[in-house]
C-alpha positions as CSV (number, residue, x, y, z in Angstrom):
1,M,-105.7,-40.8,118.5
2,A,-102.4,-41.2,116.5
3,V,-99.3,-42.8,117.9
4,S,-95.9,-42.0,116.5
5,H,-92.6,-43.8,117.4
6,V,-89.5,-41.6,117.4
7,A,-86.0,-42.8,118.0
8,A,-84.2,-40.6,120.5
9,R,-80.7,-40.7,122.0
10,A,-80.7,-40.6,125.8
11,A,-77.6,-41.1,128.0
12,D,-75.5,-42.5,125.1
13,R,-78.0,-45.0,124.0
14,W,-80.9,-45.1,121.6
15,C,-84.5,-45.7,122.9
16,D,-88.0,-45.4,121.4
17,V,-90.2,-42.6,122.5
18,V,-93.9,-42.8,122.0
19,V,-95.7,-39.6,121.2
20,Q,-99.5,-39.4,121.3
21,L,-101.3,-36.8,119.3
22,S,-105.0,-36.0,119.7
23,L,-106.9,-36.2,116.5
24,D,-110.1,-34.7,118.0
25,R,-111.4,-32.0,115.7
26,F,-110.8,-28.3,116.3
27,P,-113.8,-26.4,117.7
28,D,-115.8,-24.5,115.1
29,I,-114.7,-20.9,115.8
30,E,-118.0,-19.5,114.4
31,D,-120.0,-21.6,116.9
32,V,-117.5,-20.6,119.7
33,L,-117.9,-16.9,119.0
34,M,-121.6,-17.0,118.5
35,A,-122.0,-18.4,122.0
36,Y,-119.4,-16.0,123.4
37,L,-120.8,-12.8,121.9
38,S,-124.5,-13.6,122.3
39,A,-124.6,-11.6,125.5
40,I,-124.0,-8.4,123.4
41,A,-126.5,-9.0,120.6
42,P,-128.1,-11.9,118.7
43,T,-125.4,-13.7,116.7
44,D,-125.4,-15.8,113.5
45,T,-123.3,-16.7,110.5
46,V,-125.7,-14.8,108.2
47,V,-126.8,-11.2,108.1
48,P,-129.5,-10.4,110.7
49,P,-133.0,-9.9,109.2
50,K,-134.2,-6.3,108.5
51,G,-135.1,-4.5,111.6
52,V,-133.0,-6.7,113.9
53,D,-129.7,-5.5,115.3
54,G,-127.2,-8.3,115.5
55,I,-123.7,-9.7,114.9
56,E,-122.6,-11.8,111.9
57,I,-119.6,-14.1,112.4
58,A,-117.6,-15.7,109.6
59,R,-114.3,-17.5,109.5
60,V,-112.4,-15.9,106.6
61,G,-109.1,-17.6,106.6
62,G,-106.3,-18.7,108.9
63,T,-104.2,-21.8,109.3
64,D,-103.2,-24.5,111.8
65,D,-100.1,-26.3,112.8
66,G,-101.8,-29.6,113.8
67,I,-101.9,-28.5,117.5
68,T,-103.2,-25.0,117.4
69,D,-105.9,-23.5,115.1
70,Y,-105.2,-19.9,114.0
71,P,-108.5,-18.6,112.5
72,R,-109.0,-15.2,111.1
73,V,-112.6,-14.1,111.6
74,E,-114.8,-11.2,110.4
75,I,-117.2,-10.0,113.0
76,T,-119.8,-7.6,111.5
77,C,-122.2,-5.6,113.6
78,Y,-125.5,-4.4,112.1
79,A,-127.9,-1.8,113.5
80,E,-130.6,0.6,112.3
81,D,-128.6,3.7,113.5
82,R,-125.0,4.7,113.7
83,N,-124.7,5.0,117.5
84,T,-126.1,1.6,118.2
85,C,-123.8,0.0,115.6
86,K,-120.8,1.9,116.8
87,N,-121.4,0.9,120.5
88,M,-122.1,-2.7,119.6
89,A,-118.9,-2.9,117.6
90,E,-116.9,-1.4,120.5
91,D,-118.5,-3.9,122.9
92,V,-117.4,-6.7,120.6
93,R,-113.9,-5.2,120.4
94,Q,-113.6,-5.0,124.2
95,A,-114.9,-8.6,124.6
96,M,-112.3,-9.8,122.1
97,Q,-109.4,-8.4,124.0
98,N,-106.8,-10.9,125.1
99,D,-107.2,-10.6,128.8
100,V,-111.1,-10.8,128.6
101,I,-111.6,-13.7,126.1
102,R,-108.8,-15.8,127.8
103,A,-110.3,-15.4,131.3
104,N,-112.7,-18.4,131.2
105,P,-113.4,-21.3,128.9
106,I,-116.3,-20.7,126.5
107,E,-119.1,-23.3,126.9
108,Y,-121.4,-24.2,124.0
109,D,-123.1,-27.0,122.2
110,D,-123.3,-27.6,118.5
111,G,-126.4,-29.7,118.7
112,Q,-124.5,-33.0,119.0
113,L,-121.6,-32.3,121.4
114,A,-121.1,-30.1,124.4
115,W,-117.8,-28.1,124.2
116,S,-115.6,-26.3,126.6
117,V,-113.1,-24.2,124.6
118,Q,-110.2,-22.1,125.9
119,I,-109.0,-19.3,123.6
120,D,-105.2,-18.9,123.8
121,R,-104.9,-15.6,122.0
122,S,-107.0,-12.9,120.4
123,D,-105.6,-10.0,118.4
124,T,-107.5,-7.2,116.6
125,D,-106.4,-7.4,112.9
126,T,-108.6,-4.5,111.7
127,P,-110.8,-2.5,114.1
128,A,-114.5,-1.9,113.2
129,E,-114.9,0.6,110.4
130,N,-117.8,2.1,108.5
131,V,-118.6,0.2,105.4
132,G,-121.3,1.1,102.9
133,Y,-124.3,-1.2,102.9
134,K,-126.9,-1.8,100.2
135,N,-129.6,-0.6,102.5
136,P,-128.8,3.1,103.4
137,E,-131.2,3.0,106.4
138,R,-129.0,0.3,108.0
139,R,-125.5,0.5,109.4
140,R,-122.7,-2.1,109.1
141,K,-119.4,-2.2,110.9
142,P,-117.0,-5.1,110.1
143,A,-113.9,-5.9,112.1
144,F,-111.3,-8.6,111.7
145,Y,-109.6,-10.7,114.5
146,R,-106.9,-13.3,114.6
147,L,-107.3,-16.0,117.3
148,A,-105.4,-19.1,118.5
149,L,-107.1,-22.1,120.1
150,R,-105.9,-25.6,120.7
151,R,-107.9,-28.9,120.3
152,P,-109.8,-29.5,123.5
153,R,-107.9,-31.1,126.4
154,T,-110.9,-33.2,127.1
155,P,-113.1,-34.5,124.3
156,P,-116.4,-32.8,123.8
157,Q,-119.3,-34.7,125.5
158,A,-122.3,-36.2,123.6
159,I,-125.5,-34.4,124.3
160,G,-128.4,-36.5,125.6
């Protein structure tokens, strides 16, 4: 927790204002989205093994302003056939829509802490598109999203 003193003028006199900023870490957006999208298909931060349909999630950029994290993420769907991959990618796109993802906090644990994360905003940057894959018998559809989430209002709780 950081405390900053700021001089402010109030009613023709100067006074000190104390501002407290939380220095709790931002939630890991990859962990958040793996938990959130796991109802659609198995999720991970690596390509699913051969023969397994799944979703790969990777933070590929973004920024923060000290209060809000603005990650850009690539969410790639993998499947053995075009229709399965196309439908999975559209299910992800619908789940990432602003009104859906913002409806409830996302609960997950990272092995050490239990988190409750509220997404403030989600925008489709690039919808899912067909991209060639080294295995021609497998389909791959990456999409890019921009999100906004603040540090947790209540600190994550230790597990155990």
